[in-house]
C-alpha positions, 0 to 999 in steps of 0.5 A, spaced: 419 245 669 418 238 673 414 242 678 410 245 673 409 238 670 407 236 676 402 241 677 399 240 670 398 232 672 395 234 678 390 238 675 388 233 670 387 228 675 384 231 681 380 237 677 377 242 682 380 239 688 387 240 686 385 248 684 382 249 691 388 246 694 393 249 690 390 256 690 391 256 698 398 253 697 400 259 692 396 264 692 393 264 700 386 264 697 381 259 700 376 258 694 368 258 696 367 258 688 372 257 683 367 261 678 366 268 680 358 269 680 355 274 675 352 278 681 359 279 683 361 282 677 354 286 677 356 289 684 363 291 681 361 297 678 359 300 685 366 299 687 370 302 681 370 310 680 366 312 674 372 315 671 375 309 671 369 305 668 369 311 662 377 310 661 376 302 660 370 304 655 374 308 651 380 303 651 375 298 649 372 302 644 379 303 641 381 296 641 375 294 638 375 299 632 383 297 631 382 290 631 375 290 626 379 294 621 385 289 621 380 283 620 383 279 614 378 277 609 377 270 605 378 270 597 376 266 591 379 266 584 374 262 580 379 262 574 384 258 578 380 254 582 382 256 589 382 261 595 382 262 602 377 262 608 378 264 615 374 261 621 375 263 629 377 258 634 371 256 638 373 257 645 379 261 648 381 262 655 385 269 657 390 269 663 390 275 667 396 276 671 395 278 679 401 280 683 402 287 685 397 290 680 390 289 678 391 288 670 384 290 668 387 293 661 390 286 659 383 283 660 381 288 654 387 287 650 386 279 650 379 278 650 376 284 645 381 281 639 378 274 640 371 277 640 372 281 634 375 275 631 368 271 632 370 266 638 364 263 641 366 263 648 371 267 651 373 266 659 378 269 663 382 266 669 385 270 674 388 269 681 384 271 687 389 274 693 389 272 700 383 273 703 381 278 697 376 277 691 378 278 684 379 286 683 373 289 682 376 293 676 378 287 673 371 284 673 368 291 670 373 290 664 371 283 663 364 285 663 366 291 658 370 286 654 364 281 653 367 275 657 363 269 658 365 267 665 371 269 670 374 264 674 378 266 680 384 261 679 391 263 677 398 260 676 400 254 672 394 251 675 389 255 671 393 254 665 392 246 666 385 247 668 383 251 661 387 246 657 384 240 660 378 242 663 375 241 670 368 240 673 368 248 674 372 250 668 371 248 661 376 245 656 378 251 651 381 251 644 386 256 646 390 259 651 392 266 651 395 272 655 402 273 659 404 271 666 410 269 670 415 264 669 410 258 672 405 260 667 409 261 661 412 254 662 405 251 663 403 254 656 409 251 653 408 244 656 400 244 654 401 246 647 399 241 642 393 239 647 391 246 646 393 252 642 397 258 645 398 265 643 406 265 645 411 265 650 412 272 654 418 274 658 419 280 662 417 287 658 422 291 654 422 297 651 428 300 646 427 308 645 431 311 639 433 318 640 437 323 636 439 330 638 432 333 637 429 328 643 425 331 648 430 329 655 424 329 659 419 324 655 425 319 654 426 319 661 419 318 663 418 313 658 424 309 660 422 309 667 414 307 665 417 301 662 422 299 668 416 300 673 413 293 671 418 289 674 425 288 676 426 284 670 423 289 665 428 292 660 429 299 659 434 301 653 435 308 650 440 308 644 442 315 642 447 318 637 448 324 642 452 323 648 449 330 651 442 327 650 445 320 653 447 324 659 441 328 660 437 322 660 441 319 665 440 325 670 433 326 668 431 318 670 435 319 677 431 326 678 424 323 676 425 316 680 425 319 687 418 321 687 415 315 684 411 310 688 415 304 685 421 307 686 425 301 688 422 296 683 424 302 677 431 302 680 432 295 680 430 295 673 434 301 671 441 298 674 440 291 673 437 291 666 437 298 663 442 300 658 444 307 655 448 306 648 451 312 644 452 310 637 455 314 631 449 314 626 442 312 626 443 307 622 447 304 627 442 305 632 437 301 628 442 295 627 442 295 634 435 295 636 433 290 630 438 285 633 435 286 640 428 285 637 424 288 642 417 288 645 416 296 643 421 300 639 420 308 640 422 313 635 424 319 639 427 322 632 426 327 627 421 325 622 420 318 625 415 316 619 420 316 614 424 311 618 419 306 619 422 302 614 428 301 618 424 297 623 425 290 622 424 286 628 419 289 633 413 287 637 410 294 636 413 301 633 411 308 636 413 314 632 414 321 635 414 324 642 406 323 643 405 316 641 408 313 647 408 306 649 404 308 655 398 309 650 400 303 647 399 299 654 392 302 655 388 306 650 392 306 643 388 300 640 393 294 638 393 289 644 399 290 649 400 283 649 407 283 645 413 278 643 419 279 648 426 276 649 427 277 641 421 273 639 419 279 635 424 276 630 419 271 628 412 273 632 407 278 632 403 281 638 396 278 640 391 280 634 385 277 631 389 273 626 391 269 633 384 267 634 383 265 626 385 259 622 386 259 615 383 254 610 385 254 603 379 252 598 381 248 592 375 248 587 378 246 580 373 246 574 374 240 570 378 243 564 383 246 569 384 240 573 385 236 566 391 241 565 394 240 571 393 233 572 399 230 568 404 234 572 401 231 579 402 224 576 409 226 574 411 228 580 407 223 584 411 217 580 418 221 581 416 221 589 415 213 588 407 214 590 404 211 585 397 211 588 397 218 588 399 218 580 394 213 579 388 218 582 390 223 577 391 219 571 384 216 572 381 223 572 385 224 565 382 218 562 375 220 565 376 227 561 379 223 555 372 219 555 
């Protein structure tokens, strides 16, 4: 916490100079320019396979359609004299992690909901690697998502720059997106000076399976979750001991052939769980207590059990609505609450970028009806000026 606060303080004090120094120190990246030039984004299309560009376009289209459908609408009740209006924040900085994989999908999942919500300026901050520029697919995704500007800065220093501004990076109203522990702590420390979407830890998936569960599908989904990180949490809850044993064997068989086998094995061995319970009711009780980022129902008639899910970032129903599709192309953002925060939080969505303002517009007759109650409550609280402001209107109405 103190180390991250020191980074934040330094960025606030020294601006771009601090960003350049910290990028060399933590990322091994010597920055000639902090902002990625437009020409580099245009050139990125020449470096990305057409099939990948098409896939990103499809994903962006589905993400955009989902969030357009979920936009809340303002309302007014003229009889009662009240309503609500929704207004977006004006500027957002989306943090896109670097690390071992170029997370182009996270660009779409973070920036597009902000755009749909009506955010005027959307920026991306993502680290450049040692001797390497930002991955071209990340730049293509930023262009597809209609991001205004891309900054090649990562870590806690990027969060500080977005929160407070530097010579090159404008101050934003809100910072969103996942990141490592330093990014998460930085978001926590700057909250209040800037809005944040949430605090995200290692990814996690709970798969609930009954005796009808497809063994191969369940194993593949758990392995896919474990592939993210050694701290990822793949959890399988089943009512069948036979299914549990078969899924465990299938994981071992499939794991050996995968590129990130060491990461997967560490996740499965140290964070993974296979639990056998007596009934589906017990399975849902256990899953809800965990409140996972993703809850997948590999059970008979999954739609009939949706009401049993009380705490989950996202719910996946059946064998073909698997979590990997949620990561990339289903539609909802894959930025989801982790570490039990699904008990009170939601995934990134258009509402994350919207402020709701109640509107009160009473006509005189209605105001006269409720003013007496206002003055009584005001005097009971010892706030006589409040009471008199209501009583003055009463006297005016009598006149």
